[in-house]
C-alpha positions in Angstrom: 45.7 14.5 26.5 42.1 14.4 25.2 41.2 10.8 25.6 40.7 9.2 28.9 42.3 5.9 27.9 45.7 7.7 27.4 45.6 9.3 30.9 48.8 8.4 32.8 50.6 7.1 29.6 53.6 8.8 28.2 53.0 9.6 24.5 54.9 12.9 24.1 58.7 12.4 23.3 61.3 14.2 25.5 63.1 17.2 24.1 66.4 16.7 22.3 68.0 18.8 25.1 67.4 15.9 27.5 69.9 13.8 25.6 70.3 12.1 22.3 70.4 8.7 24.0 66.6 8.7 23.8 66.8 8.7 20.0 67.6 5.7 17.9 69.1 5.6 14.4 67.5 2.2 14.0 64.0 0.9 14.8 63.9 2.4 18.2 63.7 -0.9 20.0 65.6 -1.5 23.2 69.3 -2.1 22.3 69.2 -0.4 18.9 71.9 2.2 18.1 71.3 5.8 19.4 72.5 9.2 18.2 74.3 9.8 21.5 77.9 10.5 20.5 77.2 9.8 16.8 79.4 11.8 14.4 76.5 12.9 12.2 74.3 14.2 15.0 74.5 17.1 17.4 72.3 19.1 19.7 72.1 22.8 18.8 71.0 24.8 21.8 70.0 28.0 20.1 68.4 27.9 16.6 66.6 31.1 15.5 63.6 29.1 14.4 63.5 26.2 16.8 65.5 27.1 19.9 67.0 23.8 21.0 67.0 21.3 18.1 68.8 18.3 16.5 71.2 18.9 13.7 71.6 15.8 11.6 73.8 14.9 8.6 72.1 12.4 6.2 74.5 9.5 5.7 72.1 6.6 4.9 69.7 5.9 2.1 66.9 6.0 4.7 68.1 8.0 7.7 65.9 6.9 10.6 65.1 8.9 13.7 63.0 7.0 16.3 62.1 7.8 19.8 62.9 4.8 22.0 59.8 5.2 24.1 57.1 2.6 23.4 54.0 4.5 22.4 50.8 2.4 23.1 48.5 1.8 20.1 44.9 1.7 21.6 41.7 1.0 19.7 39.7 4.2 19.3 42.7 6.4 20.0 44.0 8.7 17.3 47.7 9.8 17.6 49.0 12.7 15.6 52.8 12.9 15.0 54.2 16.3 14.0 57.7 17.3 13.0 59.2 20.7 12.0 62.4 20.6 9.9 64.5 22.8 7.7 67.5 22.1 5.3 70.7 23.9 6.3 73.2 22.8 3.6 74.1 20.1 1.1 71.6 17.9 -0.8 67.9 18.5 -0.1 66.3 15.3 1.3 62.7 14.3 1.6 61.1 13.8 5.1 58.3 11.6 6.3 56.7 10.5 9.5 57.5 6.8 10.1 57.8 4.2 12.8 58.3 0.6 13.9 55.1 -1.3 14.6 55.7 -3.8 17.4 53.8 -6.6 19.1 53.8 -7.1 22.8 57.3 -8.7 22.6 58.8 -5.9 20.5 58.6 -8.1 17.4 57.7 -6.5 14.1 54.0 -6.6 13.1 53.8 -7.4 9.4 51.3 -6.1 6.9 51.0 -2.6 8.2 52.2 0.6 6.6 55.2 2.0 8.4 55.6 5.5 6.9 53.5 8.3 5.6 53.8 10.2 2.3 57.2 12.1 2.1 57.6 15.8 1.7 60.6 17.1 -0.2 62.6 20.1 1.2 62.7 22.6 -1.6 65.0 25.3 -0.2 67.4 26.1 2.6 66.2 27.8 5.8 62.4 27.3 5.1 60.6 25.5 7.9 58.5 22.6 6.7 56.0 20.8 9.0 55.1 17.2 8.3 52.4 15.3 10.2 50.6 12.0 10.2 47.8 10.3 12.1 48.3 6.8 13.5 45.2 4.7 14.6 43.7 1.3 14.5 41.3 2.4 11.7 41.2 2.7 8.0 38.9 5.7 8.0 39.7 8.7 5.8 42.4 10.9 7.3 44.3 8.0 9.0 47.8 7.8 7.5 49.1 4.7 9.3 46.5 2.1 10.1 48.1 0.0 12.8 45.3 -2.4 13.5 46.7 -5.3 15.5 49.8 -3.3 16.7 50.5 -3.3 20.4 52.9 -0.4 20.5 55.2 1.5 18.3 58.5 3.4 18.2 57.8 6.6 16.3 59.8 9.3 14.6 60.7 10.2 11.0 62.7 9.2 8.0 65.0 11.2 5.7 65.1 9.8 2.2 66.8 10.9 -1.1 70.3 12.0 -1.7 72.9 11.8 1.1 75.1 14.6 2.3 72.5 17.1 3.3 72.4 18.7 6.8 69.0 19.4 8.4 67.8 20.7 11.7 64.8 19.1 13.4 62.6 20.7 16.1 61.4 18.6 19.0 58.9 16.0 17.8 55.3 16.0 19.1 53.0 13.0 19.5 49.5 14.0 20.6 46.2 12.3 21.3 43.8 14.0 18.8 40.8 11.7 19.4 38.6 14.6 20.4 39.4 16.6 17.2 39.1 13.4 15.2 35.6 12.7 16.4 34.6 16.2 15.5 36.4 16.8 12.3 37.1 13.4 10.8 34.2 11.2 12.0 31.6 13.3 10.1 30.2 15.3 13.1 29.7 19.0 13.3 29.2 20.2 16.9 26.7 23.0 17.2 28.8 24.5 20.0 31.6 25.2 17.5 29.2 27.6 15.8 28.1 29.5 19.0 25.3 27.4 20.5 25.1 28.0 24.3 22.7 25.3 25.5 21.6 27.2 28.6 17.9 26.8 27.8 17.5 30.6 27.5 19.7 32.0 24.7 18.2 31.5 21.3 20.6 29.1 19.5 18.7 29.1 16.2 21.4 30.9 14.2 24.1 28.5 15.6 22.1 25.5 14.6 21.5 26.9 11.1 25.2 27.6 10.6 26.3 24.3 12.0 23.8 22.4 9.8 25.0 24.4 6.7 28.6 23.4 7.4 27.6 19.8 7.9 25.6 19.8 4.7 28.4 21.4 2.6 31.1 19.1 4.0 28.9 15.9 3.9 29.0 15.4 7.6 26.4 15.0 10.4 25.3 17.3 13.2 26.0 16.7 16.9 23.8 18.3 19.6 25.8 17.7 22.8 24.4 17.8 26.3 22.5 20.9 27.3 19.2 22.5 26.7 19.1 24.5 23.5 16.5 27.2 23.1 15.4 27.4 19.4 12.8 30.1 19.1 11.6 29.6 15.5 11.1 26.8 12.9 14.3 24.9 12.3 15.0 22.6 9.3 18.0 20.3 9.5 18.9 18.6 6.2 21.7 16.3 7.5 21.7 13.4 10.0 21.6 14.6 13.5 22.4 13.1 16.9 20.9 14.5 20.1 22.6 14.1 23.4 21.1 17.4 24.5 17.5 18.5 24.1 15.6 21.4 22.4 13.2 23.9 23.9 10.9 25.3 21.2 7.7 27.3 21.2 4.5 25.4 20.3 4.3 27.0 16.9 7.9 26.5 16.0 8.6 23.3 13.9 11.5 21.0 14.0 11.9 19.5 10.5 14.5 16.7 10.4 14.7 15.6 6.8 17.3 12.9 7.4 16.2 11.6 10.8 12.5 11.8 10.5 11.4 9.2 13.0 9.8 9.2 16.4 12.9 8.0 18.2 14.9 11.1 17.1 12.1 13.5 18.0 11.6 11.9 21.4 15.3 12.3 22.0 15.3 15.8 20.8 12.7 17.0 23.3 13.4 14.4 26.1 9.7 13.7 26.0 7.6 11.0 24.2 4.5 13.1 24.1 6.2 16.3 23.0 8.3 14.3 20.5 5.2 12.8 19.0 3.5 16.2 18.7 6.6 17.8 17.1 7.0 14.9 14.7 3.3 15.2 13.7 3.7 18.9 13.3 6.5 18.5 10.9 4.6 15.8 9.0 2.1 18.3 7.8 4.6 21.0 6.7 7.5 19.5 4.7 7.6 17.2 1.7 10.8 15.1 2.2 8.7 12.5 3.9 5.1 11.4 3.7 5.3 9.0 6.6 6.1 9.4 10.3 7.4 6.1 11.6 7.0 5.5 15.3 9.6 2.8 15.1 7.6 0.2 16.9 7.9 2.2 20.0 5.5 2.4 23.0 4.6 6.1 23.5 3.1 7.4 26.7 0.7 10.2 26.1 -0.7 12.4 28.9 -3.1 14.6 26.9 -5.1 14.6 23.6 -3.3 15.7 20.4 -5.3 18.3 18.4 -3.8 17.7 15.0 -5.1 20.9 13.5 -3.9 23.0 16.3 -0.5 21.2 16.3 -0.1 21.7 12.6 -1.5 25.2 12.7 -3.7 24.3 9.7 -7.4 23.9 9.0 -7.1 22.5 5.4 -4.9 19.6 4.2 -5.1 17.4 1.1 -1.7 15.8 0.7 -1.1 12.1 1.7 0.4 11.7 5.1 0.9 8.5 7.1 1.5 7.7 10.7 2.7 4.1 11.2 4.2 1.4 13.4 3.9 2.1 17.1 1.8 1.9 20.3 0.3 5.1 21.8 -0.7 4.5 25.5 -2.8 6.9 27.5 -1.7 7.8 31.0 -4.7 8.6 33.2 -5.4 12.2 34.1 -7.9 15.0 34.0 -6.9 15.9 30.4 -9.0 13.0 29.2 -12.2 13.9 31.0 -15.2 14.6 28.8 -16.6 18.1 28.9 -20.4 18.3 29.1 -22.5 21.5 28.4 -26.3 21.8 28.5 -27.9 24.5 26.4 -31.3 25.5 25.1 -31.6 25.4 21.3 -34.4 25.4 18.7 -34.7 23.0 15.7 -36.8 23.0 12.6 -37.0 20.3 10.0 -36.9 23.0 7.4 -33.2 23.5 8.3 -32.4 19.8 8.9 -28.7 20.3 10.0 -29.0 23.6 11.9 -29.7 24.5 15.5 -30.7 28.1 16.1 -30.9 30.3 19.2 -28.2 28.2 20.9 -27.6 29.6 24.4 -23.9 29.8 25.4 -22.9 28.6 22.0 -19.3 29.7 22.6 -19.0 27.1 25.3 -19.9 24.2 23.0 -16.9 22.7 21.3 -16.9 21.6 17.6 -17.0 17.8 17.7 -19.3 17.5 20.7 -21.9 14.7 20.6 -25.5 15.8 21.0 -28.2 14.1 23.0 -31.8 14.9 23.8 -35.4 14.1 22.8 -35.7 13.3 19.2 -31.9 13.1 18.6 -30.6 10.0 16.9 -27.4 8.1 17.7 -24.1 9.7 16.8 -25.1 13.3 16.0 -22.3 15.8 16.4 -21.5 19.5 16.3 -19.9 19.9 12.9 -19.5 23.7 13.1 -20.7 26.7 15.1 -21.3 30.4 14.6 -20.9 32.2 17.8 -22.3 35.6 16.6 -25.3 34.0 15.0 -25.9 31.5 17.9 -26.2 28.6 15.4 -24.7 25.1 15.3 -24.3 23.0 12.2 -25.1 19.3 12.8 -23.6 16.2 11.3 -27.1 14.8 10.6 -30.8 15.7 11.0 -32.9 15.1 14.1 -35.8 12.8 13.6 -38.1 14.3 16.3 -36.6 17.4 18.0 -38.8 20.1 16.4 -39.2 23.1 18.6 -37.1 24.4 21.5 -35.6 22.2 24.2 -32.5 21.8 26.4 -29.9 19.6 24.7 -26.7 18.1 26.1 -23.4 18.5 24.3 -20.6 16.2 25.3 -17.0 16.8 24.1 -15.2 13.4 24.1 -11.4 13.4 24.3 -9.4 11.6 21.6 -5.8 10.5 21.3 -5.8 11.9 17.7 -8.3 14.6 17.2 -8.8 15.9 13.6 -12.0 17.7 14.3 -10.3 21.1 14.0 -9.7 20.6 10.3 -12.4 22.1 8.1 -11.2 19.7 5.5 -8.6 17.0 5.5 -8.0 14.1 3.1 -5.6 11.3 2.5 -4.5 11.0 6.1 -3.6 7.4 7.0 -2.9 5.3 10.1 -1.0 2.1 9.5 -0.1 -0.4 12.2 -0.8 1.8 15.2 -2.1 0.5 18.5 -4.2 2.9 20.5 -4.0 1.8 24.1 -6.9 3.9 25.5 -7.2 2.1 28.9 -10.8 3.2 29.3 -9.6 6.8 29.7 -9.8 8.2 26.2 -11.4 7.7 22.8 -9.0 7.0 19.9 -9.6 9.0 16.6 -11.9 11.8 15.6 -12.1 12.7 11.9 -12.4 16.2 10.4 -15.5 18.2 9.7 -15.1 17.4 6.0 -12.7 15.5 3.8 -12.3 12.2 2.1 -10.1 9.1 1.6 -8.9 8.6 5.2 -7.4 5.2 5.6 -7.0 3.2 8.8 -5.4 -0.2 8.4 -3.9 -2.9 10.6 -4.5 -0.8 13.7 -5.6 -1.9 17.2 -8.1 0.1 19.2 -7.7 -1.2 22.8 -10.4 -0.3 25.4 -11.6 3.1 24.1 -13.7 4.9 26.6 -16.5 5.9 24.3 -15.5 5.7 20.6 -12.7 4.2 18.5 -13.3 6.1 15.3 -15.6 9.1 15.2 -16.9 11.1 12.3 -18.2 14.5 13.4 -19.3 15.5 9.9 -18.4 14.6 6.4 -14.8 13.9 6.9 -15.5 10.2 6.5 -16.2 10.4 2.8 -14.5 7.3 1.3 -13.2 6.2 4.6 -11.2 2.9 4.6 -11.0 0.8 7.7 -9.2 -2.5 7.0 -7.9 -5.4 9.1 -8.2 -3.6 12.5 -8.8 -5.0 15.9 -11.4 -3.2 18.2 -11.5 -4.4 21.8 -14.1 -2.8 24.1 -13.6 -1.4 27.5 -17.0 -2.8 28.4 -16.3 -6.5 28.0 -17.6 -7.5 31.5 -20.9 -5.6 31.0 -24.2 -7.0 29.8 -24.8 -6.3 26.2 -27.7 -3.9 26.9 -25.6 -1.9 29.4 -22.8 -1.0 27.0 -22.6 2.4 25.4 -19.3 2.4 23.4 -19.3 2.4 19.6 -16.4 1.3 17.4 -17.1 3.4 14.3 -19.6 5.9 13.1 -19.9 7.7 9.7 -22.1 10.4 8.2 -20.9 10.5 4.6 -20.8 8.1 1.7 -18.5 5.4 0.2 -17.2 3.9 3.4 -15.4 0.5 3.4 -15.2 -1.5 6.6 -13.3 -4.7 5.7 -11.8 -7.7 7.6 -12.0 -6.1 11.1 -12.5 -7.9 14.4 -14.7 -6.1 16.9 -15.2 -7.4 20.4 -18.1 -6.5 22.8 -18.9 -2.9 21.9 -22.5 -1.7 22.2 -22.4 -1.4 18.5 -19.8 -2.0 15.8 -20.8 0.7 13.3 -23.5 3.4 13.0 -23.6 4.1 9.3 -25.1 7.4 8.1 -24.7 8.2 4.4 -24.9 5.7 1.5 -22.9 3.5 -0.8 -21.1 1.6 1.9 -19.4 -1.8 1.9 -19.0 -4.0 5.0 -17.1 -7.1 4.1 -15.3 -9.9 6.0 -15.7 -8.4 9.5 -16.3 -10.4 12.7 -18.2 -8.4 15.3 -19.2 -10.1 18.6 -21.5 -8.5 21.1 -22.4 -11.4 23.4 -22.2 -11.7 27.2 -22.6 -14.4 29.8 -26.3 -13.8 30.5 -29.1 -16.4 30.0 -32.2 -15.4 28.1 -30.2 -12.3 27.1 -30.8 -9.1 25.2 -28.7 -8.2 22.3 -27.9 -4.8 20.7 -27.4 -4.0 17.0 -24.0 -4.6 15.5 -24.6 -2.4 12.5 -27.1 0.4 12.3 -27.9 1.9 8.9 -29.5 5.3 9.5 -30.6 6.2 5.9 -33.6 4.4 4.5 -32.2 3.8 1.0 -28.7 3.1 2.0 -27.4 1.6 -1.3 -24.9 -0.6 0.5 -23.5 -4.1 0.7 -23.0 -6.3 3.8 -21.3 -9.4 2.7 -19.1 -12.2 4.1 -19.2 -11.0 7.7 -19.5 -13.1 10.9 -22.3 -11.3 12.7 -22.0 -12.8 16.2 -24.6 -12.2 19.0 -25.9 -9.0 17.5 -28.1 -7.9 14.6 -28.4 -5.5 11.7 -30.7 -2.6 12.2 -32.0 -0.5 9.3 -33.7 2.7 10.3 -33.9 6.4 9.4 -33.1 8.2 12.6 -31.1 10.9 10.9 -34.1 12.0 8.8 -35.5 15.4 9.9 -38.8 14.4 8.3 -38.9 10.6 9.1 -42.4 10.0 7.7 -42.5 8.7 4.1 -42.7 11.7 1.8 -42.2 10.8 -1.9 -38.7 9.5 -1.4 -36.9 6.2 -1.6 -38.0 4.1 1.3 -36.1 1.3 3.0 -34.0 -0.7 0.6 -30.9 -0.4 -1.6 -29.3 -2.9 0.7 -27.7 -6.3 -0.1 -27.1 -8.7 2.8 -25.4 -11.7 1.3 -23.3 -14.7 2.4 -22.9 -13.7 6.0 -22.7 -16.0 9.0 -25.2 -15.0 11.8 -24.8 -16.7 15.2 -26.6 -16.0 18.5 -26.8 -17.8 21.8 -28.8 -17.7 25.0 -31.1 -14.9 23.8 -34.8 -14.1 24.3 -37.3 -15.4 21.8 -38.0 -11.9 20.4 -34.5 -11.6 19.1 -34.2 -10.9 15.4 -31.1 -11.0 13.1 -32.3 -8.3 10.8 -34.6 -5.4 12.0 -36.2 -2.6 10.2 -36.9 0.4 12.5 -39.0 3.2 10.9 -38.9 6.5 12.8 -42.0 7.7 10.9 -45.1 6.2 9.3 -45.9 4.9 5.8 -42.5 3.4 4.9 -42.1 0.1 3.1 -39.4 -2.2 1.7 -38.1 -1.4 -1.8 -35.0 -3.1 -3.0 -33.7 -5.4 -0.3 -31.7 -8.6 -1.0 -31.1 -11.0 1.8 -29.5 -14.2 0.3 -27.0 -16.9 0.9 -26.8 -16.2 4.7 -26.3 -18.9 7.4 -28.4 -18.2 10.5 -27.8 -20.3 13.6 -28.9 -20.2 17.2 -27.4 -22.0 20.3 -29.5 -22.5 23.4 -32.2 -20.3 22.0 -35.0 -20.4 19.5 -36.1 -17.0 18.2 -39.4 -17.1 16.5 -38.1 -15.7 13.2 -34.9 -14.2 11.7 -36.3 -10.8 10.8 -38.6 -8.2 12.3 -39.9 -4.7 12.5 -39.3 -2.4 15.5 -42.6 -0.5 15.8 -41.4 1.8 18.6 -42.1 4.8 16.3 -44.0 3.3 13.4 -44.7 0.2 11.4 -44.2 -0.7 7.7 -46.8 -0.5 4.9 -46.8 -4.1 3.6 -49.0 -3.1 0.6 -46.1 -1.2 -1.0 -43.3 -3.8 -0.7 -41.3 -4.0 -3.9 -38.2 -5.8 -5.1 -37.7 -7.9 -1.9 -35.6 -11.0 -2.4 -35.1 -13.2 0.6 -34.0 -16.7 -0.4 -31.2 -19.2 -0.3 -30.5 -18.7 3.4 -29.7 -21.6 5.8 -31.7 -21.7 9.1 -30.7 -23.5 12.3 -32.8 -23.3 15.4 -35.3 -20.7 14.1 -39.0 -21.6 14.2 -40.2 -19.7 11.1 -37.8 -19.9 8.1 -38.5 -17.0 5.9 -38.4 -17.0 2.1 -39.5 -14.8 -0.8 -40.2 -15.9 -3.4 -41.7 -18.6 -1.1 -42.2 -22.0 -2.7 -44.8 -24.0 -0.8 -47.0 -27.0 -1.1 -50.8 -26.9 -0.3 -52.7 -30.1 0.0 -56.5 -29.8 -0.2 -58.1 -33.0 1.0 -61.7 -31.8 0.9 -63.0 -30.6 -2.4 -63.7 -26.9 -2.3 -64.2 -24.1 -4.7 -61.8 -21.9 -2.8 -58.6 -23.1 -1.3 -57.2 -20.9 1.5 -53.4 -21.2 1.2 -51.7 -19.9 4.4 -48.1 -18.7 4.2 -47.6 -19.5 7.9 -45.7 -16.3 8.5 -42.9 -17.5 6.2 -42.9 -14.3 4.0 -40.3 -11.7 5.2 -41.4 -9.6 8.1 -44.6 -11.7 8.3 -45.7 -9.6 5.3 -48.5 -9.8 2.9 -48.9 -12.3 0.1 -48.4 -9.7 -2.6 -47.7 -11.8 -5.7 -48.3 -15.3 -6.9 -45.7 -16.0 -9.6 -46.4 -19.6 -10.1 -49.0 -22.4 -9.5 -48.6 -26.0 -10.5 -50.6 -29.1 -9.6 -48.9 -32.2 -8.2 -51.0 -34.9 -9.8 -54.5 -34.4 -11.1 -57.0 -32.0 -9.7 -60.1 -34.0 -8.7 -63.6 -33.4 -7.8 -65.5 -34.9 -4.8 -65.8 -38.2 -6.6 -62.2 -38.3 -7.9 -63.3 -37.0 -11.3 -60.6 -35.1 -13.1 -60.9 -31.4 -13.1 -59.6 -29.5 -16.1 -60.8 -26.0 -15.3 -58.2 -23.3 -14.6 -58.1 -21.8 -11.1 -57.1 -18.2 -10.4 -55.4 -16.7 -7.3 -56.5 -13.9 -5.0 -53.7 -12.3 -3.1 -53.5 -10.5 0.2 -56.4 -12.5 1.7 -57.0 -13.4 5.3 -57.1 -11.2 8.4 -53.3 -10.5 8.1 -53.2 -10.3 4.3 -50.7 -13.2 4.3 -53.0 -15.8 2.6 -53.6 -16.7 -1.1 -57.0 -17.9 -2.1 -57.1 -20.2 -5.0 -60.5 -20.3 -6.7 -61.7 -23.1 -8.9 -64.7 -23.2 -11.3 -66.1 -26.1 -9.2 -65.2 -27.9 -6.0 -61.8 -29.4 -6.3 -59.2 -31.2 -4.2 -55.5 -32.1 -4.7 -52.0 -30.9 -4.2 -50.6 -27.6 -5.6 -47.1 -26.0 -5.5 -47.3 -22.2 -5.3 -44.6 -19.6 -5.5 -45.7 -16.6 -3.4 -43.9 -13.3 -3.0 -44.1 -10.8 -0.2 -43.6 -8.0 -2.7 -44.7 -6.8 -6.1 -41.7 -6.9 -8.3 -43.5 -5.4 -11.3 
């Protein structure tokens, strides 16, 4: 017996030698006629083919032979009935397995098939074997589906012409459930093809053979309990079920083309972390799937995943997606940052190169660099150990000469920095539960079109998304939630950054970012920031705020629109310029800031919503649009909305061009900036020269560079109210600060005038 549920039950009929009173010529039910003493039946003790057997003369249209033992019919149990028979003389009958299907009271169960297909005896003396499977199932291979049957009385039927004599060997009824599961329920067991499962012997060949059999027969693969060593890459092209586990070298891939999901990989290796690594490894190497589905699972990870090392590749350009799951860091030393200090030299003539780098072999690609004259978010993009050089992600604004720099290698859950080039890698619906232990995602040294959407970055230690080079070209970050690990800290004490980029064409859209030091440090150009809400407040009074977005190229050619900029500000600087002074280039501009909501509360009066920060002298504004924004303060009254951070240098107001600052709504801001600025001047005392003060209302408290319109409200009059008809002219950039317009008349005049003054020269 193979099935536990049949243990202790009698399902094998007695031998004919034990008496024919156990065998019925009817249905086999208690009280039915038996063959004991019947004139057409006799026991033959010595047959050359069967030994002891039953000799039976067919006298009825359907000659029945039923064992009178009640055979239980159990759900999930498969019974095989076998009979061996030969014709001795007379007419040649047909034979079939048959039975009586009974309910618990021995009544007949209707609607079930009672006999299998018949086999006709073709000659005398030839042994024919007939068999049938009885079960409560209609699956292929079941001959008698006895669903709803309590028990049965089982045997065989002789049909056809009467008068023939046959001899029948002892009938067999066997529980074949174990064979059924293997051979009939679409499973191929790897052990049947030589797999050992001792964790030492290489079972690769057995898996290949078993998978080939499963594929050819349209079945699935079963890996039973055990540890199966598979020493080289294995591809399984049929569904597979793991009860046992695999042990594979790091470089050997498991490629499951029909069960390509995290749950199967975790089961295959009995490890969530290793299962994730092996699933990602396969993702980069076979083409049956472009997506690795984490199945909504929570995955515990104890160390960073270096995707380039895992895949064994440094170049990749085929779309691949990881989706739908939560990856949670478990604390440990594997997540600790590695810091190296080293002396290096820098020259603006080679803006992205460090030379003479001591101990360069100890500095990891992807390390963040800090030191005097180094801007925010500068990384080691590549290194040359023999030449002692390092390639930087961006230039250094003030690090000329030789100094000791600090190189910090952060640890990321997904680290793509080992790829020299990677594109079209996507994260969709993944939560990174960093727990303040790890950063989340580092991009490759180069590449494009990385997409991260509907993801959650929960408490990253330092960074959520890092670009160490130009792997962020065309980066898309959409509808993600970024939650800082520094929420209790004061704004100015935070250091974590949600996103940094160094290349062009980045889109950050519809994200929510909570209490980082900075939402985005944006190197490169041609960016779009749209529909984001980034909040960087704290519980302080008279508080300091940090920039929410930092643009590090002077002519950024970017759009910031429709965002909720909450308790932070936009900073436009040029800290990644190796020659930060103006030098026949595009200066600050190429930026459109439109239709945003700015809100700040409980801040110091020097707070500004938009700040330009030159890292070298002689820069100016050229091509800035700031329109349609709503700016509001709560429990604070900053002097103005915009300003210049003069830590390193100021702006040249005499060169402002194409600056449009209008249509904004101000609440709780003392000086409400506008350019073109429409203002009314009332001259009560007749004078030849009217000194029209802009009151600091031009952007950045700049110079009155252009008067585009002058119109009198009412008549211009002299001292005695006589009408003046002479034309005045305007002198620009007057006054100590250059922010006045002097209107000069041919003779002393008084009256009201509306002027349109610009802080730039648009011509």
